[in-house]
N, C-alpha and C positions, 0 to 999 in steps of 0.2 A: 504494500500500500504506500501511498505518497502523502507526505505532509508538506504543505506549501507555506513558506514563510516569505512574504513579499514575492519576489520573482524566483525564489530558490525552492526547488522541489527536493525533498529529503526522502530517500528510499530507506526501507527497513535495514537492508544489508549495508548501508553506509554508517550505521550507528555502532559505536563501541560501548559495550555495557560493562558496568562494574561487576566485581565478583558476586556481590549480592549477599543477602541473608535468607536463611531458610526458616520457615515457621510451620508448626503442625497445628492445624485447626480441627476442632471437634464441635459437635452441636452445642456443647456447654461453653465453648470458647471460640466463637465463630467470627471474630473480628481481629484484625491486626493493623497497626498503623506504621507506615514507613515514611517518616518526615510528613509532608503535607498530604500524603495519600493514605486512604483507609480501604482495606479489602474486607468484605463481609461475605461469608459463606451462607447462601440462602437455601441451598438444596444439595442433598447427597442421595445416593441410591437408598430406597426404602428397605426395611427389613424383609427377609424372605423366610419361608419354611426351611427347616433343616432336616438332615438325615444323618444317621449314625453309621459310620464306616470305620471298622478297625478300632473301635473304642473312641473315635473322635467324631465330633459333630462338624458338618460342613453344609453349605447351602445345597438344596436339592437340585439347583442348577447354577451354573456360573453367573455371577453378577456382572452386568455391564457397568463398569465404573465411570463415574463422571462427577463433576462438582460445578455447581452454578454459583457465580459470584456477582456481587455488586461492587462497583468501584466508585469511591468518593474522593473528591479533592477539596481539602480544607473543609472538612465535614461540619465543623462548628458553625461556619458562616454559610455553608451550602449543604443543607441536610438531604438534598435529593441526589441520588447517584448520577454520575455522568454517563455510565453505561452498565449494562447487565450482559453477562456472557457465560457460556458453558465450556469447560475444558475436560478432555480426557487425560489420562496419565501420559505425560510427555508433551502435551500440547502447551502452547503459550499464547499470550495475548499482549499486544503492545498498546499502551494507553493512547487515546486520540491525539494528545499533544506530544507523543513520542518521547516522553520523559521516563516512563516506567515499563518494565517488561515483567509480566507475571507468568510463571511457569508452574504447572501442576506436576510436581516432580515425583510424587508417589502417593499410593493409597493401599489399603489392605488388598491382598491378592484376591483374584476373582472367586476363589473357592474358600476364602477365609471364614472362620467361625464368626468373625466380627459382623457379618451381614445377617446372621441368623437371629430370629426374634428374641430368643432367651438370652443371647449373648451380644445383642446389638450394640456395637461400639464403633461407628464409622469415623473416619478421619481423613484428612487430606493434608499432605505437606506441600507448601508452595514456596517457591524461590522468587524473591523480589529483587530486581536489578535496576538501579538507577542509570540513566544515561551518563556516560563519562564526559568530563569537561576538561578543557585546557586550563592550565594554570602556569603563569610565567613567574620566574624568580630571577632577579638580577643581583649580581655581586660586583663590587668595585674593589679590585685588588691592586696593590702596588707591587710592581716587579722589582726584584733585587733588594728589597727591604721589607721588613715586617712593621716598620714604624709608620705613623701618620704625621710625623713632624719633619719638615723639610727646611733647609736653610733658605733664606730669601734669595731670590735670583737664580736658584738651582733649577735644573730640569729633572724630571723623573718620568719613569715609564709606568703607565697604568693600563689595566685590562678591565673592560666591562664585559662580563659574561652573562648572557641571557639564556636561561634554560627553561624548557617546558617540563615542569614537574607534575603536570596533570596526567590524565589517562587518555586524552584524545588530542588530535592535532590542533594547533593554533593557526588560524588563517589570517593573512594580511597583517603580520606583526609589524607595528610601527614603533620605532624607538627614537627618543629625543634625549640627548645627553646635554645637560646644561652645566658648563664648567665655570660659570660666573666670571670672576676676575682673573682666573687662571688663563694662560695663553696656550693655544694649540701650536705645537712646533713640529714641522716636517712630518705630518701624518698623512698616510694614504687613505685613512679611514675617514668616513663622514660622521659628524655628530648627530646626524638625522638620516634615517633610511627606513626602507620597508623590506621585510622578508616575506615572501609570498606564502610560505608554509613552514612551520616548525613542528616536527613530529614529537611524539612522546619521548622524553629523555634527550632530545636533540639540543645542542648548545651552539649559540652564535657568540663568537669572541671578537670584540672590537679593541684593537691595540692602539693606545694613544701615548704620545709624548707631550708632556705638559710642563709649563714653566711657571714658577711662583713669582709674583711681582716682588720688586725690591721695596722693602719696608723695614725700618729699624725696630718697629714695635711688633709684638706677637699678634698675629692675625689668624683668623679661621676662614678657610675657603671651602664652601660646600660644593660637592659634585652631586647633582641630582639626575636621576634617570627616570623617565616616564615611558611606560610600555603599554601599548594597547593592542588588542586583537579581537577577532570574532570567531565563533565556532560554526559548526555545520548548519546551525539553525539561524545564523546571522545575528546571534546575541552578542553584544559588545561587552568587553572586559577592559578594565583599566587598573594599572598598578603603578605605584611610585616607590622609588628606592633612593637612598642618599648615603653619602659618607663625607666626613669633614677632613680636610687637610689643613694642618697648622704650620705656620711659618714661625721659626724660632725668634725670640727676642735677641736682638743683636747689640752687643756692647762695642761701642765705637772706641777704638784705641789707637793713639798715635805715639810713636816713640821718637824722641829727639835726642841726638847725641852730638856734643860739641867737643872738638878736639883741636889741639895746636901743639907747638913745641913747648917743652917745659921751661927752657931757658932761651932768652934772646938778649942781644947786645944793643947798646944805644945806637940809634939811627938805623937799626936793622928792621926791615919789613918782615912781617910774619903772616903766614896764611892760616886762617881759621876755617876748619872744615865743619860744616853742619850736615849731619845725616838725619833725614826725616823718613820714617818708615810707617806705613799703614799696617797695623797689626790686626785689624778687623777683617771680617769676611766680605765687606762691601767696598766699592770704590768711593773715594772721597773727592769732592770738588770744591774749588774756591778756598784753598788752604792759604791762610795768611801767617807769615812768620815775622815776629818782631824781636830784634836782638839789640843789646846795648853794651857799651864799654864802660865799665866802672872807673871812676876817677879816684 
């Protein structure tokens, strides 16, 4: 059967189902709820006469096994069933919205004593499987270091890894990496792109080289990743991930050394050497030096 979402037709065979949960229902416990769905057993084979064979009781004829169900969605707000259907053992039914698969997995055997009047105890085991969904996760890793603190002006390599940790394919995956005040350096990768399809457990890696702005104060630079996609029913999903990069506080340090001869004679000229060194991690501009000769 087909489910039409906008212009998109979804076939049953296109759906990936979860492993699901199995429940046993009896006349005394005829309803089970799986998230927003409720399944109610409204009919099972009626009791039959029994015969004794070899000291055991069995139906006088094999029972045709079936179970009739009513399916509800959000039963508290919608007390009327969305459909009623009958399944034999091994049969299944997919809900009209293609979100739930109901399988009649087992019942007592056709010649079981459970169908006989005196021992009547019918039951049906059903397996409920929800439609599997995509789910994207993004991590922001720094290569060559485990730290998140970088010196001002330094470049560093980062990887953004987008992984589908869901159970079904993610379609038209759009990612947008916001690096804020950081600078993108010599990268072949784009900060914004579209991946047509990302299968379960598939990973997309974006390698970036980034540069921290020059600042003497400690600053924090967030890297934000927004990821969107849709599933086979054209339902949209949106996730946001972030990591902060911190630039170290810089201590500005200048070393000045003054040297000359220890002894000079009258009328002799002497050369005074001034050595100025920048001992900090940043370039320094507009340096002014004032010296004087004591009298």
